[in-house]
N, C-alpha and C positions, 0 to 999 in steps of 0.2 A: 720552523717548521708552520706552526699553525697560522702564523701571519701569512707564509707562501699558502696554504692549502685556501686560506681565508679569501687573500688578492685572487688564485684562479677562481673559487669558486664564483664570486664576484666580476670577472672576466667573461665566465660563462654563463650570467642570467641573458636573457633573454627580451627584447626590450621594442615597442611598438612607437614611431614618434609623427606625427600627424602634425603637418604644416598645409593648411588649407586658407585660399584664398577666393572671394565670390567676388562678382560684381553685381548681382541683385542686393538692389538698394534696401528691397524688402525685408531683409531677414539682418540689416543691421541691429545692433540692440538683443538681438534675438537668442534663444540655445541651439546650440549643435548637439546633437545626441547620436551615441553608438548603439546598438543593439544588437542583441543577437537575435534572432526571429525564426519559431519552425510555426509551423500548420497550426498548434494548439496553444502556444505561450511567446510572451516576448522576456528579454532580460535585458536589465540594460547594464551598459560595459562604462561606459565611459560620456562625459556631460563637460562643456565650458561655452562661456559668451563668444559671439559674433562680433570682434569690438573693429568698426573702419572695413569689412569686408575679410577680416582676418581672423582664425582658430586655429588652436595648436591642442593637442590632446597626446597624452604620453603614458608612457605605466608597464608596466612587466608582461609577460605574456609564456603560459605554457605548453601551447598547444597552438597551432592555425584555427584561424577560427572564418569562417564565412559570416559576414554581419552588415547591416546597415545602418545608412549615415542617415538622418533626418535633422533637416533645419527647421525649426520648427516643428511644427506636424504635416510639412510637407517637404518636397524634394528627397524622396528615399531613392535614395542611390547605394548600388551593391560593392564592398569592399572585403579582399583578404587583410584581415588583421596577422599580420604575419612580422618577424623580425626585421626590424629594420626602418629607414625613413621611407615614408607615404606621403605624396607631395599629390594636392588635391587644389583644381583649378577649374571653378564653376562659373560657368557664362551664363546669359536665359535659354539657351537651345544646346548650349556642349557642356560635357563635364569630362572634364583627363583628369584619371588618376596613375602616377607610373611611382617608380621610385625601388620597387620592390618586384622580384620573380613572376608570383602569382597575379600579383596588381598589374603588372606590363600584359604578362599573355592571356589576362580575362577582358580589359579591355582592349585586345587588339580583335580576341572575338567579337566583342559586342561591337567596335566601328564595320564588321565586316557584317553581323547580323541584322545591323537598323539600317544598311544599305537596301538591303535585299526587302525590308521590312516597305522601305521609304516606297519601293520599286511596287511592292504589291498594292499598296494602298495611293498610289500616284494613277493603277490602272482606270477609276472614273473619268479623269483628263484623258487619260489616252482613249479612250470612247468618245470623246466630244473631239479629239483631232483627228479620228478617224473620221467622224460623222464630217466634218467640215471637209474632207479631204474625198469625199463620194462613194464611202462605201457605202456597199448594201450592209441590211442589218444582218444576213446569215453571214457575211463576209469579216462584221466586224466582233462577230460573237465567236465565231471559228478560232479568231486573230487575239481577241482577249483569251478565249481559255487556254491556247493554248502558250498564251504569255503568262496566267496565270500559273499553270502546271507546273511551267519551266521554273519560277520564281519560287514556290511552293518545295519541288524535290531538291533546289539549291537550297532552300534555307535547313529542312530536313539531312541534308548529307554533310551541312557545315553542323551544325547542331551534333549529330550524330559523333562525328568527325570528333570536336571538342569535348566530347564526354569520353570518348575513348582514347585520345589520346592524353584523358587526365583521369586514368581511373586510379591513378593512385595516391591522388591529393585531394583536398578539398572543394575544389572546381565541378571534379565530375560530380563528386556524390550531388551537389549541391545544384548543376544544370541537369541533372535525372530526375531529382525531386522535383522543382521547376516544373518540368515538363508532364508530369506524374501528377502535379495540384492542377496543372493545366486542363490534362487529357480530364481528370474527375470531375471538373466545374461545367465541361463540353458536355458530356457525358449521366452528368449526376450522380455518378457511382465510381467507385476506384477501381482503376481497369490498366491494361499494360496496353497499349495501341500496338501493330506490328512494328514500329519504330521503337520504341518502348522492347518489346517483345528481345527485338533484335540484339539491344544496346544491352539488357539482362543477361543474355543468353552466352554473348564472349567473355562478357566481363569475367574479373579474376575471383577467385574464393573471398581476397580481402573487400572486394569492391560489397559483392554480394552481404555479407557477412557485416557490413557498414549498420549500426544499430535504425538510422531511416529508412532504409532501404529495405532491410530484415522487414521491419516493423511494417511499410506499407505494402510487402509483400506479402505478409501472415493479413494484411484486412482483407485482402483481395481475395485470398483462400478461403476466409472465414465467410465470406458472402453465398 
C-alpha cells in the first residue's frame, strides 16, 4: 500500500520542462536565467548554459508563475512557468513560445498587440506618404489623428479583454500590473486610469484580493 501511495504521489507532482533554441549567435556560451520579477525585487528560479543555440531547464513547480527569461543580461522574455513542456524559439526579431495552455494564450495576445503597436509606431512613415500624395498639412493632421485614435482604442480594448478573459489566472493579474506600472511611470504616481478602473470595477473578488493587486490599490489610497 505504501508503494502504491508513493507512486501515486510521484505521478501527481507537477513540473516544467523548457526546451529552447536561439539563432542569435551572440548568446552562445552564455547563460539563460529564469527569474520571478516584481516591482521591487527579483528571485532566481533556474539557469543553464546556452550551447550551440540550445538550452534546457526543468524542475518541480508548486504553482503557476509569471516569470522572465534572460539570455545573459538581455532578451527579457515573459514566460508562464506551468506544468508541461514549454518550447521556446528565439530569432533576431521574433520570439515564439508554445506548448502549454497559458503560454499559447499569452503569445497569441502578444502577437495581436505587437501588430497594433507596429501600426502606431509606423504613423510617422504614413505622414511622409501622405505628404508625397499631395495632402495638405491640415488633412494630414486629421487623417493621422484619426488613425492614432483608432489604433490606441483597439489596443486598449485588446488589453482590457485579455485581462478580463484571464481574471482567474496569472495572465490577468500580470498584465493588469504591467499597465499599472506603466501608468505610474507616465504620471509619476500610482494611479488607476479610466481603463484600469473599469477593469478593476468588473473584476471578481479573487482578482481584487490578489496580493499584488490589493497592494497597489492600497498604495493608491494612501496618497
